[in-house]
C-alpha positions as CSV (number, residue, x, y, z in Angstrom):
1,M,3.6,20.5,31.1
2,V,4.1,17.1,29.4
3,P,0.9,15.8,27.6
4,E,-0.4,12.9,29.7
5,R,-0.6,10.5,26.7
6,L,3.2,11.1,26.1
7,R,4.2,10.4,29.7
8,P,4.7,6.6,29.1
9,V,7.1,7.4,26.3
10,L,9.1,9.8,28.3
11,D,9.0,7.5,31.4
12,V,10.8,4.8,29.3
13,A,13.2,7.4,27.7
14,N,14.2,8.8,31.1
15,E,14.6,5.4,32.6
16,L,17.1,4.5,29.9
17,A,18.8,7.9,30.1
18,V,19.6,7.3,33.8
19,L,21.2,3.9,32.9
20,F,23.3,5.4,30.1
21,E,24.3,8.4,32.2
22,A,25.4,6.0,35.0
23,A,27.6,4.4,32.4
24,G,29.1,7.7,31.4
25,A,27.2,8.0,28.1
26,R,24.7,10.5,26.7
27,L,21.3,9.4,25.3
28,Y,19.0,11.2,22.8
29,L,15.6,10.6,21.4
30,V,16.0,11.1,17.7
31,G,14.3,11.2,14.3
32,G,10.6,10.6,13.7
33,V,9.7,10.3,17.3
34,V,10.9,13.9,17.8
35,R,9.1,15.1,14.7
36,D,5.8,13.5,15.7
37,A,6.1,14.7,19.3
38,L,6.5,18.3,18.0
39,L,3.4,17.8,15.8
40,D,1.4,16.2,18.6
41,R,1.1,13.1,16.4
42,L,3.1,10.7,18.7
43,S,1.3,7.7,20.0
44,S,2.0,6.4,23.5
45,H,2.8,3.1,21.8
46,S,5.2,4.4,19.2
47,D,8.5,2.6,18.9
48,L,11.4,4.7,20.3
49,D,14.6,5.5,18.4
50,F,17.6,6.7,20.3
51,T,21.2,7.7,19.5
52,T,24.1,7.7,21.9
53,D,27.8,8.3,22.1
54,A,28.2,4.8,23.7
55,L,29.8,2.2,21.5
56,P,27.5,-0.7,20.4
57,S,29.0,-3.2,22.9
58,Q,28.4,-0.8,25.8
59,T,24.8,-0.2,24.6
60,E,24.2,-4.0,24.4
61,S,25.4,-4.3,27.9
62,I,23.2,-1.5,29.2
63,L,20.1,-2.8,27.4
64,G,20.8,-6.3,28.5
65,A,20.4,-5.3,32.1
66,W,17.1,-3.5,31.4
67,A,15.2,-5.2,28.6
68,D,13.3,-8.5,28.4
69,N,14.9,-9.2,25.0
70,V,17.9,-7.8,23.1
71,W,18.8,-8.1,19.4
72,A,22.3,-7.3,18.1
73,Q,21.8,-8.1,14.4
74,G,22.5,-4.5,13.5
75,K,25.5,-4.2,15.8
76,R,28.0,-3.7,13.0
77,F,26.0,-0.7,12.0
78,G,25.8,0.5,15.6
79,T,22.2,-0.5,16.3
80,I,21.0,-2.5,19.2
81,A,17.3,-3.3,19.5
82,A,15.4,-4.3,22.6
83,T,11.9,-4.9,24.0
84,K,10.5,-4.5,27.5
85,G,6.9,-5.4,27.9
86,D,5.1,-4.1,24.8
87,R,7.7,-1.4,24.2
88,R,10.3,-1.7,21.5
89,V,13.4,0.6,21.4
90,E,16.4,0.9,19.1
91,V,19.6,2.6,20.2
92,T,22.2,3.5,17.6
93,T,25.7,4.9,18.2
94,H,26.3,8.3,16.6
95,R,27.3,7.7,13.0
96,A,29.1,9.8,10.4
97,E,29.1,7.3,7.5
98,Q,30.3,7.3,3.9
99,Y,28.5,5.7,1.0
100,D,29.9,3.7,-1.9
101,T,28.5,5.1,-5.1
102,A,27.4,1.6,-6.3
103,S,25.6,0.7,-3.1
104,R,23.2,1.9,-0.4
105,K,25.3,0.2,2.2
106,P,27.4,2.7,4.1
107,D,30.9,2.4,5.5
108,V,30.0,3.0,9.1
109,E,32.1,5.4,11.1
110,F,31.1,6.0,14.7
111,S,31.1,9.5,16.1
112,T,30.9,11.2,19.5
113,A,29.1,14.2,18.2
114,I,25.3,14.3,17.9
115,E,25.5,17.0,15.2
116,A,27.5,14.6,12.9
117,D,24.8,12.0,13.4
118,L,22.0,14.3,12.6
119,A,23.7,15.6,9.5
120,R,23.4,12.1,7.9
121,R,19.6,12.0,8.3
122,D,17.4,12.1,5.3
123,F,15.4,15.4,5.9
124,T,15.7,18.3,8.3
125,V,12.4,17.5,9.9
126,N,13.9,14.1,10.9
127,A,17.3,15.6,11.9
128,M,16.3,16.7,15.4
129,A,17.0,15.1,18.7
130,I,16.0,15.6,22.4
131,S,18.7,15.2,24.9
132,L,17.8,13.1,28.0
133,P,17.0,13.5,30.7
134,D,17.0,17.3,30.5
135,L,14.7,17.3,27.4
136,Q,16.7,19.9,25.5
137,L,16.0,20.1,21.7
138,V,19.0,19.6,19.4
139,D,18.1,21.1,16.0
140,P,21.2,22.2,14.0
141,F,19.4,22.3,10.7
142,D,16.2,24.1,11.7
143,G,13.9,21.2,11.4
144,V,11.4,23.0,13.7
145,G,11.4,25.9,11.3
146,D,10.8,23.7,8.3
147,L,7.9,21.9,10.1
148,A,6.3,25.3,10.7
149,A,6.9,26.5,7.2
150,K,5.9,23.2,5.6
151,K,9.3,22.8,3.8
152,L,11.0,19.6,2.9
153,R,14.8,20.0,2.8
154,T,17.8,17.8,3.4
155,P,20.4,18.6,6.1
156,L,23.3,18.4,3.6
157,S,22.9,19.3,-0.1
158,P,20.2,17.1,-1.8
159,E,22.7,15.9,-4.3
160,V,24.8,14.4,-1.5
161,S,21.8,13.0,0.3
162,F,20.2,11.3,-2.7
163,T,23.4,10.0,-4.2
164,D,24.3,8.5,-0.8
165,D,20.9,6.8,-0.4
166,P,18.6,7.0,-3.5
167,L,15.7,5.6,-1.5
168,R,15.4,9.0,0.1
169,M,14.0,10.3,-3.1
170,L,11.1,8.0,-2.9
171,R,10.7,8.6,0.8
172,A,10.4,12.3,0.0
173,A,7.1,11.6,-1.7
174,R,5.7,10.1,1.5
175,F,6.7,13.0,3.6
176,I,5.3,15.5,1.1
177,A,2.0,13.6,1.2
178,G,1.9,12.5,4.9
179,Y,3.0,15.8,6.4
180,G,1.8,18.3,3.9
181,L,5.4,19.5,3.1
182,E,6.5,21.2,-0.1
183,A,9.7,20.0,-1.8
184,Q,12.1,22.9,-2.0
185,P,13.4,23.7,-5.6
186,D,16.9,22.3,-5.0
187,L,15.4,19.1,-3.7
188,F,13.0,18.8,-6.6
189,A,15.8,19.4,-9.1
190,A,18.1,16.9,-7.4
191,V,15.4,14.1,-7.6
192,T,14.8,15.0,-11.3
193,R,18.6,14.8,-12.0
194,W,19.5,11.8,-9.9
195,R,16.4,9.6,-10.3
196,G,18.3,7.0,-12.2
197,R,20.2,6.2,-9.0
198,L,17.1,4.4,-7.7
199,D,18.2,1.4,-9.8
200,I,20.7,0.4,-7.0
201,V,17.8,0.1,-4.5
202,S,16.3,-3.4,-4.2
203,D,12.8,-3.9,-5.6
204,E,11.6,-5.0,-2.1
205,R,12.7,-1.6,-0.5
206,V,11.0,0.3,-3.3
207,R,7.8,-1.7,-2.8
208,E,7.9,-1.0,0.9
209,E,8.1,2.7,0.3
210,L,5.3,2.7,-2.2
211,D,3.1,0.8,0.2
212,K,3.8,3.4,2.9
213,L,3.0,6.3,0.6
214,I,-0.3,5.0,-0.7
215,V,-1.8,4.5,2.8
216,V,-1.2,8.0,4.1
217,H,-4.4,10.0,4.4
218,D,-3.9,11.9,1.1
219,P,-1.3,10.3,-1.1
220,G,-2.1,12.6,-4.0
221,P,0.7,15.2,-3.6
222,G,3.2,12.4,-3.2
223,L,2.1,10.7,-6.4
224,W,2.2,13.9,-8.3
225,F,5.8,14.5,-7.0
226,L,6.8,11.0,-8.4
227,V,5.4,11.8,-11.8
228,R,6.6,15.4,-12.1
229,T,10.2,14.6,-11.1
230,G,10.3,11.6,-13.4
231,L,11.0,9.3,-10.4
232,A,7.9,7.1,-11.2
233,E,9.5,6.3,-14.6
234,E,12.2,4.3,-12.7
235,F,9.9,1.8,-10.9
236,L,6.3,2.4,-12.0
237,P,6.3,3.8,-15.6
238,E,2.7,2.8,-16.1
239,L,1.7,5.7,-13.9
240,P,3.1,8.7,-15.9
241,A,1.9,6.8,-19.1
242,L,-1.6,7.7,-18.0
243,A,-1.1,11.3,-18.7
244,L,-3.2,11.3,-21.8
245,E,-6.5,13.0,-22.6
246,Q,-9.5,10.7,-22.6
247,D,-11.2,12.8,-25.2
248,P,-8.8,15.0,-27.3
249,V,-11.8,16.8,-28.8
250,H,-13.6,17.8,-25.7
251,R,-10.5,17.8,-23.5
252,H,-11.8,15.8,-20.6
253,K,-9.5,15.3,-17.6
254,D,-6.6,12.9,-18.4
255,V,-6.5,9.4,-17.0
256,L,-3.6,10.2,-14.7
257,A,-5.5,12.9,-12.9
258,H,-8.5,10.6,-12.6
259,T,-6.4,7.8,-11.3
260,I,-4.8,9.9,-8.5
261,A,-8.3,11.2,-7.6
262,V,-9.5,7.6,-7.3
263,V,-6.6,6.7,-5.0
264,Q,-7.4,9.8,-2.9
265,R,-11.1,9.0,-2.6
266,S,-10.6,5.3,-1.6
267,R,-10.2,4.3,2.0
268,P,-6.6,4.1,3.2
269,E,-6.2,0.3,3.0
270,R,-3.2,-1.0,1.1
271,I,-5.0,-3.5,-1.2
272,V,-7.8,-1.1,-2.1
273,R,-5.3,1.8,-2.7
274,L,-3.1,-0.4,-4.9
275,A,-6.1,-1.5,-6.9
276,A,-7.1,2.2,-7.3
277,L,-3.6,3.0,-8.4
278,F,-3.5,0.3,-11.1
279,H,-7.2,0.2,-12.1
280,D,-6.8,2.1,-15.4
281,I,-3.3,1.3,-16.4
282,G,-4.6,-0.7,-19.4
283,K,-6.1,2.4,-21.0
284,P,-3.0,3.7,-22.9
285,K,-2.7,0.3,-24.6
286,T,-6.4,0.0,-25.5
287,R,-7.2,3.5,-26.5
288,S,-9.0,3.9,-29.9
289,F,-10.8,6.6,-31.6
290,G,-14.2,6.4,-33.3
291,P,-16.3,8.8,-35.4
292,G,-15.8,12.5,-34.4
293,G,-12.8,11.6,-32.3
294,A,-14.8,9.7,-29.7
295,V,-12.4,7.7,-27.6
296,S,-12.8,4.2,-26.1
297,F,-10.8,1.8,-24.1
298,H,-12.3,-1.6,-24.8
299,H,-11.3,-4.4,-22.4
300,H,-8.8,-2.1,-20.6
301,E,-9.7,-3.9,-17.4
302,L,-8.5,-7.2,-18.8
303,V,-5.3,-5.7,-20.2
304,G,-4.8,-3.7,-17.0
305,A,-5.1,-6.8,-14.9
306,R,-2.3,-8.5,-16.8
307,M,-0.2,-5.4,-16.6
308,T,-0.8,-5.2,-12.9
309,R,0.4,-8.7,-12.4
310,D,3.6,-7.9,-14.4
311,R,4.4,-4.7,-12.5
312,M,3.6,-6.2,-9.0
313,R,5.8,-9.2,-9.8
314,A,8.6,-6.8,-10.8
315,L,8.3,-5.1,-7.5
316,R,8.4,-8.5,-5.7
317,Y,4.9,-8.3,-4.2
318,P,3.7,-11.5,-2.5
319,A,1.6,-13.7,-4.7
320,D,-1.5,-13.2,-2.6
321,D,-1.3,-9.4,-3.0
322,I,-0.9,-9.8,-6.7
323,D,-3.9,-12.1,-7.0
324,K,-6.1,-9.7,-5.0
325,V,-5.1,-6.5,-6.7
326,S,-5.3,-7.9,-10.2
327,T,-8.7,-9.4,-9.5
328,L,-10.0,-6.0,-8.4
329,V,-8.6,-4.3,-11.5
330,E,-10.2,-6.9,-13.7
331,L,-13.6,-6.6,-12.0
332,H,-13.7,-2.8,-11.5
333,L,-16.1,-2.3,-14.4
334,R,-18.4,-5.2,-13.5
335,F,-20.9,-3.1,-11.7
336,H,-21.5,-1.0,-14.8
337,T,-22.4,-4.1,-16.9
338,Y,-25.7,-4.5,-15.1
339,G,-27.4,-1.4,-16.4
340,M,-30.8,-3.0,-16.7
341,G,-30.9,-4.0,-13.0
342,W,-29.6,-6.6,-10.7
343,T,-31.3,-10.0,-10.9
344,D,-30.6,-12.5,-8.1
345,S,-28.5,-14.5,-10.6
346,A,-26.4,-11.4,-11.4
347,I,-25.8,-10.7,-7.7
348,R,-24.7,-14.2,-7.1
349,R,-22.2,-14.0,-10.0
350,Y,-20.9,-10.6,-8.8
351,V,-20.3,-11.9,-5.3
352,R,-18.8,-15.2,-6.6
353,D,-16.4,-13.4,-9.0
354,A,-15.3,-11.0,-6.2
355,D,-13.9,-14.1,-4.5
356,G,-13.8,-12.7,-0.9
357,L,-13.0,-9.2,-2.1
358,L,-16.6,-7.9,-2.2
359,D,-16.1,-5.0,0.2
360,E,-12.9,-3.9,-1.6
361,L,-14.5,-4.2,-5.0
362,N,-17.5,-2.0,-3.9
363,E,-15.1,0.5,-2.4
364,L,-13.1,0.7,-5.6
365,T,-16.3,1.1,-7.7
366,R,-17.6,3.9,-5.5
367,S,-14.2,5.7,-5.6
368,D,-14.0,5.3,-9.4
369,C,-16.8,7.9,-9.7
370,T,-14.9,11.2,-10.0
371,T,-17.4,13.0,-12.2
372,R,-18.1,16.7,-11.4
373,D,-21.7,16.1,-12.6
374,A,-23.5,16.0,-9.3
375,S,-26.7,14.3,-10.7
376,K,-24.6,11.6,-12.4
377,A,-22.6,11.1,-9.1
378,R,-25.8,10.8,-7.1
379,A,-27.3,8.3,-9.6
380,L,-24.2,6.1,-9.5
381,A,-24.2,6.2,-5.7
382,A,-27.8,5.3,-5.5
383,R,-27.2,2.3,-7.8
384,M,-24.4,1.1,-5.6
385,D,-26.6,1.6,-2.5
386,E,-29.3,-0.5,-4.2
387,L,-26.8,-3.3,-5.1
388,E,-25.4,-3.5,-1.5
389,K,-29.0,-3.6,-0.2
390,R,-29.9,-6.4,-2.6
391,I,-26.7,-8.3,-1.6
392,G,-27.6,-8.0,2.1
393,E,-31.2,-9.2,1.4
394,L,-30.0,-12.2,-0.6
395,R,-27.4,-13.1,2.1
396,Q,-30.3,-13.5,4.6
397,Q,-31.8,-16.1,2.3
398,E,-28.8,-18.1,1.2
399,E,-25.1,-18.5,1.6
400,L,-23.3,-16.1,-0.7
401,A,-19.8,-16.1,0.7
402,A,-19.0,-19.5,-0.7
403,I,-21.3,-20.4,-3.5
404,R,-20.8,-24.0,-4.7
405,P,-22.8,-26.7,-6.5
406,D,-25.6,-28.3,-4.4
407,L,-23.9,-31.7,-4.8
408,D,-20.2,-32.6,-4.3
409,G,-18.1,-34.8,-6.5
410,R,-18.6,-37.9,-4.5
411,A,-22.4,-37.6,-4.7
412,V,-22.2,-37.1,-8.5
413,M,-20.0,-40.2,-9.0
414,E,-22.3,-42.3,-6.8
415,H,-25.4,-41.2,-8.5
416,L,-24.2,-41.5,-12.1
417,G,-22.0,-44.5,-11.4
418,V,-18.9,-42.9,-13.0
419,A,-15.3,-42.8,-11.9
420,P,-13.3,-39.7,-11.2
421,G,-12.5,-37.8,-14.4
422,P,-13.6,-34.9,-16.7
423,V,-17.2,-35.9,-16.7
424,V,-17.5,-35.2,-12.9
425,G,-16.0,-31.7,-13.5
426,R,-18.5,-31.0,-16.2
427,A,-21.4,-32.1,-14.1
428,L,-20.2,-29.9,-11.2
429,A,-19.8,-26.9,-13.5
430,Y,-23.4,-27.4,-14.8
431,L,-24.7,-27.6,-11.2
432,L,-22.8,-24.5,-10.3
433,E,-24.3,-22.6,-13.2
434,V,-27.8,-23.7,-12.2
435,R,-27.0,-22.7,-8.6
436,L,-25.9,-19.3,-9.7
437,D,-29.0,-18.8,-11.9
438,E,-31.7,-20.3,-9.6
439,G,-30.3,-20.3,-6.1
440,P,-30.0,-23.2,-3.7
441,H,-31.8,-26.5,-4.3
442,T,-32.6,-29.5,-2.0
443,P,-30.5,-32.6,-2.6
444,G,-33.5,-34.3,-4.3
445,Q,-33.9,-31.3,-6.7
446,A,-30.2,-31.3,-7.4
447,L,-30.3,-35.0,-8.3
448,E,-33.2,-34.4,-10.7
449,L,-31.2,-31.6,-12.3
450,L,-28.2,-33.9,-12.6
451,D,-30.3,-36.6,-14.2
452,Q,-31.7,-34.1,-16.8
453,W,-28.1,-33.0,-17.6
454,W,-26.9,-36.6,-17.9
455,A,-29.7,-37.6,-20.2
456,A,-28.8,-34.8,-22.6
457,Q,-25.1,-35.9,-22.8
458,P,-24.1,-37.8,-25.9
459,E,-22.6,-41.2,-25.3
460,S,-19.2,-40.0,-26.4
461,A,-19.2,-37.4,-23.5
462,R,-20.0,-39.9,-20.8
463,S,-16.5,-41.0,-20.1
């Protein structure tokens, strides 16, 4: 019995299989779609990957008669992509490729054997296929057994697999975290030995894999794998550098364990998770010891924000991502600076400084509480609840999302009779500070405040 939600997938697969069979070719569902189908994790809207013994030109012809759109950019690697309706498929000719040791780009050799194609896959759990239309499982490397036993293995030796394509080492962390698999000893040892091969992988591809890892439900096991194999040293050395004790006298948990716990606690959204990953990276550089061995990390949020920018630039993150994540890192302690309570002015400044990232900042702040002291955790949660309640109440009274001066630059120039220049900027900065402290004013009140400010300015500052 085929699960009803999978029927649309198989309907498309069998429709294509009939076309390939009529052309004298075999067609197989392959890779992740097979793995997820066996785990009952396949969505009816999943993209479908196929492999075939048909050559690329023949595949292009078959898909051209069936699809709404066909893309042949990957033709020299044997891959033809197509869409029909909202369904996207990729069909790749069986490959048995060889890799240049200085590149991830393979010398493609087409094959007529499905087993040769599966042997080149990254992990055994991805090296399975379903023949169509008879729905027979092809599993020469016991991927089904490894799924059941929660093992992560490579079809060929891990040394061959990882030297051929070093990105697979980073991908291993995602499969460990996302599918609850355990790296087998030879795989772990191979990553540890060959981790330096990652330097031939582009920064963009490394970044993409990191992004995929951190948004799985529980990325913790994958992050520990990166640290323990040494792979993190190759692209994110700030992470293993956190393996220091916060308090060498009382032996509190180290910053690395805390950081990974914060990532695990935060909701699986990319920007939030990246901020959680980076939020304490400034601690090693700012650690100092006081009387009795007490440890402190003064201004680690500011140092960490700069380090975050540097690392994200190195990984070729978009500028908008860098701005958001570094802002969250810089502000992640702001909540704790208001220990005496939240005045309306403090709330306005907190919202203003969050700069459209208020929900993300609050999520990071909540996740940053990893204490085992239940009473302390409850107290911190209660304070955050109170802050969010106060923000909601103040939002009903005034516009918090885009706090700005009660007058614009044109009104300032007209009222003071001044030309554009620094004096206008100083006047607007003053009005913004008053707005943050006191809340919104009527235009008349704002003009009175502007007159008071202007009267206090020395003649030398009026131009």
